[in-house]
C-alpha positions in Angstrom: 10.2 31.8 9.4 6.4 32.4 9.5 4.3 31.6 6.2 0.9 33.6 5.5 -1.4 31.0 4.6 -4.6 33.3 3.6 -6.3 30.5 1.5 -5.3 27.8 3.9 -7.5 30.1 7.0 -10.0 30.9 4.2 -10.6 27.2 4.0 -10.8 26.9 8.0 -7.6 25.7 9.0 -6.7 27.2 12.0 -3.7 25.9 13.0 -1.2 25.7 10.1 2.1 24.9 12.3 0.5 21.4 13.3 0.2 20.3 9.8 2.6 17.2 9.0 1.8 16.3 5.8 -1.1 16.3 2.6 -1.7 14.8 -0.3 -3.9 15.3 -3.1 -6.6 12.7 -4.7 -8.2 13.1 -7.7 -11.1 11.1 -7.4 -13.5 12.3 -10.6 -13.1 14.1 -13.7 -14.6 17.3 -11.8 -13.7 16.3 -8.1 -10.3 16.1 -6.1 -9.6 16.0 -2.4 -7.5 17.8 -0.3 -6.1 15.3 3.3 -4.5 17.4 5.7 -2.6 15.6 8.2 -1.3 17.1 11.8 0.3 16.3 14.7 -2.3 17.4 17.6 -1.1 17.7 21.2 -2.1 14.6 23.6 -5.6 14.5 24.5 -6.4 16.6 22.1 -10.3 16.6 20.6 -8.8 18.0 16.9 -9.3 15.8 14.5 -5.3 14.3 13.0 -6.9 14.3 9.1 -8.9 16.7 7.8 -10.5 16.3 4.3 -11.4 18.8 1.5 -13.4 18.6 -1.7 -13.2 21.2 -4.5 -14.7 20.8 -7.9 -12.8 21.5 -11.0 -13.5 24.2 -13.5 -15.0 22.4 -16.9 -13.2 25.0 -19.5 -14.1 24.0 -23.6 -11.4 22.3 -25.7 -9.9 24.8 -28.0 -10.9 22.6 -31.7 -14.3 22.1 -33.6 -13.3 18.7 -34.2 -14.2 17.2 -31.0 -17.7 17.1 -29.4 -19.4 15.9 -26.1 -17.6 14.9 -23.4 -14.0 14.9 -25.3 -15.0 18.3 -25.6 -14.6 19.8 -21.9 -11.4 19.6 -19.8 -11.0 20.0 -16.2 -8.5 22.4 -14.9 -7.6 22.1 -11.2 -9.2 24.9 -8.6 -7.1 27.8 -8.1 -8.1 27.7 -4.0 -7.0 23.8 -4.2 -3.7 25.4 -6.4 -2.9 28.4 -4.1 -3.3 25.9 -1.1 -1.0 23.2 -1.8 1.4 26.2 -2.7 1.0 27.5 1.0 1.4 23.9 2.3 4.4 23.1 0.3 6.2 26.1 1.9 4.9 25.2 5.4 6.7 21.8 5.2 9.8 23.7 3.4 9.7 25.9 6.1 9.9 22.9 9.2 11.7 20.9 7.4 14.7 23.8 7.3 14.2 24.0 10.7 14.3 20.5 11.5 17.9 20.6 9.2 19.1 23.4 11.4 18.0 22.0 14.6 19.9 19.1 13.6 23.2 21.1 12.4 23.1 22.7 15.5 23.1 19.6 17.6 25.5 18.5 15.7 28.0 21.6 16.3 27.3 21.1 19.7 29.1 17.7 20.3 31.7 18.7 18.2 32.5 21.8 20.6 31.7 19.6 23.4 34.5 17.0 22.0 37.0 19.6 21.1 36.6 21.5 24.6 36.8 17.6 26.6 39.8 17.1 24.8 41.2 20.8 25.9 40.8 20.3 29.4 42.4 16.9 29.4 45.2 18.5 27.7 45.7 21.4 30.6 45.5 18.9 33.2 47.9 16.6 31.7 50.3 19.6 31.5 49.1 20.8 35.3 50.1 17.0 36.7 53.5 17.2 34.6 54.6 20.4 36.1 54.4 18.7 39.5 
């Protein structure tokens, strides 16, 4: 299943299929940093990690009793919030694909074992007829 990533595309992420992880760091009251890690092909000139900075939105606190710096709260950028949702979805799809791949390999190994046991059984039955 291919996840659509319009917010990541808007940020300049051109290869979302190469993303292997991300982290969000709150560096200041009004600033968040998103770091995206990539698995690049061998000899690629593209970076293995990109960094994006997002300003937090300031909103006044409800009530009249707070003044100055205490009267302002900072909320995460809507673009960052949507980008993290897309990243979570992307990484969940990859994890599901990996789990499916491992399951198929295990099923193939079990089938191979059963098939070989059946061949051995038939070989013994043929030898018993002689």
